[in-house]
C-alpha positions as CSV (number, residue, x, y, z in Angstrom):
1,M,-10.4,20.0,6.6
2,V,-7.8,21.7,4.5
3,E,-9.1,23.1,1.2
4,K,-7.7,21.6,-2.0
5,I,-7.1,24.4,-4.5
6,N,-5.9,25.0,-8.1
7,T,-3.2,27.3,-9.5
8,E,-5.5,30.3,-10.0
9,K,-6.8,30.2,-6.4
10,F,-3.2,29.6,-5.2
11,D,-1.9,32.7,-6.9
12,E,-4.8,34.7,-5.5
13,L,-4.2,33.5,-1.9
14,I,-0.4,34.0,-1.8
15,A,-0.9,37.6,-3.0
16,G,-2.9,38.4,0.1
17,E,-1.7,39.6,3.6
18,T,-2.3,36.3,5.4
19,P,0.6,33.7,5.2
20,V,-0.4,30.6,3.3
21,V,0.7,27.1,4.3
22,C,0.5,24.8,1.3
23,D,0.8,21.0,1.4
24,F,2.0,19.9,-2.1
25,Y,1.0,16.2,-2.4
26,A,-0.2,13.5,-4.8
27,D,-3.0,10.9,-4.3
28,W,-0.5,8.0,-4.9
29,C,2.0,9.2,-2.3
30,G,2.1,7.2,0.9
31,P,4.0,9.8,3.1
32,C,1.5,12.4,1.7
33,K,-1.4,10.4,3.1
34,M,0.4,10.1,6.4
35,L,1.0,13.8,6.6
36,A,-2.6,14.8,5.7
37,P,-4.1,14.4,9.3
38,V,-1.0,16.2,10.7
39,I,-1.7,19.2,8.4
40,D,-5.4,19.1,9.3
41,K,-4.6,19.3,13.0
42,C,-2.1,22.1,12.4
43,S,-4.7,24.0,10.4
44,E,-6.9,24.0,13.5
45,K,-4.1,24.9,15.9
46,F,-2.8,27.7,13.7
47,A,-6.2,29.1,12.7
48,G,-6.0,32.8,12.3
49,K,-2.2,32.8,11.8
50,A,-2.3,31.3,8.3
51,K,-4.5,29.9,5.6
52,F,-3.9,26.2,5.0
53,V,-4.4,24.7,1.6
54,K,-3.5,21.6,-0.5
55,V,-2.2,21.4,-4.0
56,N,-2.1,18.1,-6.0
57,V,1.1,18.2,-8.0
58,D,-0.3,15.8,-10.6
59,E,-3.2,18.2,-11.3
60,S,-1.2,21.5,-10.9
61,F,2.2,20.5,-12.3
62,E,2.9,24.0,-13.4
63,L,2.9,25.1,-9.7
64,A,5.3,22.2,-8.9
65,A,7.6,23.3,-11.7
66,R,7.4,27.0,-10.7
67,Y,8.7,26.1,-7.2
68,G,11.1,23.3,-8.3
69,I,9.3,20.7,-6.4
70,M,10.9,17.3,-7.2
71,S,9.9,15.4,-4.0
72,I,6.7,15.3,-2.0
73,P,5.2,15.8,0.5
74,L,6.4,19.4,0.6
75,V,4.9,21.9,3.0
76,G,5.6,25.5,1.8
77,V,5.0,28.6,3.8
78,F,4.3,31.6,1.5
79,K,4.5,35.2,2.7
80,G,4.1,38.3,0.6
81,G,3.7,36.1,-2.5
82,K,7.0,34.3,-2.1
83,L,8.1,30.9,-0.7
84,A,9.5,31.9,2.7
85,D,10.2,28.4,4.1
86,K,9.6,24.7,3.4
87,S,9.6,21.3,4.9
88,L,10.2,18.2,2.8
89,G,8.9,14.7,3.6
90,Y,6.7,13.3,6.3
91,T,7.1,15.0,9.7
92,S,5.4,14.2,13.0
93,Q,2.8,16.4,14.6
94,S,5.4,18.0,17.0
95,E,8.0,18.4,14.2
96,T,5.4,20.1,11.9
97,E,4.2,22.4,14.7
98,A,7.8,23.4,15.5
99,F,8.4,24.1,11.8
100,L,5.3,26.2,11.6
101,N,6.1,28.1,14.8
102,G,9.4,29.1,13.3
103,A,8.1,29.8,9.8
104,L,5.0,31.8,10.8
């Protein structure tokens, strides 16, 4: 299960050495619900390569604003405290794994 975090924890995590894969979502978003099990499986497959987290954009709107997130789901890969790559919208298991292979 991917940990749901707040802004404070997010800032702490992305400042670390380990890349962070963040699923920006909302509870009311259908494609977000479809992507959740894909991200859960990827978190197992890529364990040790990155930390996987979720951020609810309705609860952490300041993070969404900081990164200009206008559409969800958005999966962001953060390295060295910066957004290194992103994937917008629902993607299948194989598409998400291919994205993460390239981004990590």
